[in-house]
Phi, psi and omega in degrees: 000315180298327179295318177288331176292316178297319171304310181294327178296316174302314178299321178292323178295322175303312181299317175300319179296326181303328181292344183251354181301130175076004181274152171276170181302316183300313179298326179290337177270348177233061185289148172295157189305313180298316179292325180296320175294323177289326178290323180298320179293323176297312180301322177295321174301316179299312181299318178299318180293319182292326176296313180301320182293318180301315179290316181301320184263000182051059178255138174268095185292323179295318174298314186291325181291321176299317177299319180297319177301314177297321180290317175301317180301329176282322179290326185230073180303141184303317182293341179256351182276347188267000000 
């Protein structure tokens, strides 16, 4: 099941990316209302599959994300990253 969820997540992420294909940075920051809503729905799809994966694998994603931030902070100290 997690494999299928990961595959579905990638498909949805691809659909999200399609909305930004060929847009400039400025255009991607200033989406028209209808396009922004479509992007929001794709983001929700990505989130829903991710939540299903979290449940299936019994991962505490908040704890894991906090740990990852700590790891990245050690790899890329703020005073050296700028």
